[in-house]
C-alpha positions as CSV (number, residue, x, y, z in Angstrom):
1,M,-0.3,0.2,0.1
2,I,1.4,3.1,-0.9
3,Q,1.4,5.8,1.9
4,K,-0.1,9.2,1.3
5,K,0.5,12.6,2.9
6,V,-2.5,14.4,3.4
7,I,-2.2,17.9,2.6
8,A,-6.0,18.9,3.2
9,R,-8.9,18.1,5.1
10,Y,-12.5,19.4,5.0
11,E,-15.8,18.8,6.8
12,L,-18.9,18.5,4.4
13,K,-22.4,19.0,5.9
14,I,-25.4,18.1,3.4
15,F,-28.8,18.7,4.9
16,E,-32.3,17.5,4.5
17,D,-33.2,20.2,1.9
18,G,-30.3,19.1,-0.2
19,Q,-27.8,22.5,0.6
20,I,-24.6,21.5,1.0
21,E,-21.5,23.4,3.1
22,L,-17.9,22.7,2.9
23,F,-15.5,23.9,5.9
24,P,-11.6,23.6,5.5
25,L,-10.3,21.9,8.4
26,K,-6.9,23.4,9.6
27,L,-4.0,20.7,9.7
28,S,-2.5,20.9,12.5
29,D,1.4,20.5,13.0
30,A,0.7,17.4,15.6
31,T,-1.7,16.0,12.9
32,E,1.3,16.3,10.2
33,R,4.2,15.0,12.3
34,E,1.8,12.1,14.0
35,L,3.5,12.8,17.5
36,N,2.7,10.1,20.2
37,V,0.1,11.7,21.7
38,S,-2.3,10.4,24.0
39,Q,-6.2,9.2,23.0
40,R,-7.2,11.6,25.9
41,T,-5.4,14.8,24.2
42,K,-6.0,13.9,20.4
43,Q,-9.8,13.4,21.5
44,I,-9.9,17.0,23.2
45,L,-8.1,18.8,20.4
46,A,-10.4,17.0,17.9
47,V,-13.4,18.3,19.8
48,L,-11.8,21.8,20.0
49,E,-10.7,22.0,16.0
50,K,-14.4,21.3,15.2
51,V,-15.9,23.4,17.4
52,K,-13.2,26.2,16.1
53,N,-14.2,25.5,12.3
54,T,-17.6,25.2,13.0
55,C,-19.4,27.2,16.0
56,Y,-20.6,30.0,13.8
57,S,-22.9,27.6,11.6
58,Y,-25.0,26.6,15.0
59,P,-27.7,28.3,16.8
60,T,-25.8,28.1,20.0
61,F,-22.1,27.5,20.8
62,S,-23.4,24.4,23.0
63,E,-25.0,23.0,20.1
64,A,-21.4,23.4,17.8
65,V,-19.9,21.6,21.1
66,T,-22.7,18.6,21.7
67,D,-22.2,17.9,17.4
68,A,-18.2,18.2,18.1
69,I,-18.7,15.8,20.8
70,N,-20.8,13.2,18.8
71,T,-18.6,13.6,15.5
72,I,-15.7,12.7,17.1
73,S,-17.0,9.9,19.3
74,A,-18.6,8.1,16.1
75,E,-15.3,8.8,14.0
76,Q,-13.3,7.3,16.7
77,N,-16.0,4.6,17.7
78,I,-16.0,5.6,21.5
79,S,-18.9,6.8,23.5
80,Q,-20.2,10.4,23.8
81,S,-19.7,10.0,27.6
82,S,-16.2,9.0,27.5
83,V,-15.3,12.1,25.1
84,R,-17.4,14.2,27.7
85,D,-15.5,12.8,30.5
86,K,-12.0,13.9,28.9
87,I,-13.1,17.5,28.5
88,T,-14.7,17.7,32.0
89,R,-14.2,15.5,35.0
90,Q,-10.5,14.6,33.9
91,Q,-9.8,18.5,33.6
92,G,-11.4,19.4,36.5
93,L,-14.2,21.3,34.7
94,S,-18.0,20.8,34.5
95,M,-19.4,21.4,30.9
96,A,-20.6,25.2,31.4
97,E,-16.9,25.9,32.5
98,F,-15.7,24.1,29.5
99,L,-18.2,25.6,27.2
100,N,-17.0,29.1,28.8
101,L,-13.5,28.9,28.3
102,T,-13.4,27.5,24.8
103,Q,-16.1,30.0,23.6
104,K,-13.6,32.7,25.2
105,W,-10.8,31.2,23.4
106,I,-12.4,30.9,20.1
107,R,-13.8,34.6,20.4
108,N,-10.9,36.4,22.3
109,G,-7.9,34.3,22.0
110,D,-8.0,33.8,25.6
111,T,-5.2,31.4,26.8
112,A,-7.3,30.2,30.0
113,L,-8.1,27.0,28.3
114,K,-4.5,26.0,27.1
115,E,-3.2,26.9,30.5
116,K,-6.1,24.3,32.1
117,L,-5.4,21.7,29.6
118,Q,-1.5,22.0,29.8
119,S,-1.8,22.0,34.0
120,N,-3.4,18.5,33.7
121,T,-1.4,17.3,31.1
122,S,1.8,15.3,33.0
123,Q,5.2,16.8,32.2
124,H,6.2,13.1,31.5
125,H,4.0,13.2,28.4
126,A,6.0,15.9,26.3
127,D,4.2,15.1,23.3
128,D,1.2,16.1,24.6
129,Q,2.5,19.2,26.0
130,E,4.0,19.7,22.3
131,A,0.6,18.8,20.5
132,L,-1.3,21.2,23.1
133,D,1.7,24.0,22.3
134,N,1.1,23.6,18.4
135,F,-2.9,23.5,18.3
136,F,-2.9,26.5,20.5
137,G,0.1,28.5,18.9
């Protein structure tokens, strides 16, 4: 099998009325270099990437996060509760706190979300720390 490098990713949405929306997704440095990042960090960053790219397509920010959780859990064949657990309990956050921090990051470039995630990532997981740095810039 020939290995191919991914140079672009898109999200395609097809609505019941036939309308189609296509969103380019940013390829993070962590994705391109395939770092040895934990599943927890990969799933958190996948949710954040999806929310960032699609949040303005939803009536509420909460709906964008819910859809991101549903999509990532389906793509990775894991339960929605497992993804929710990684972005809330394992980070010491309620869902309301996660929503608030994520919204502040997307709208204002606030760094509190990055700092929270980094503080809950062991220093022994240098690849996780690097993935967070690459993702948030």
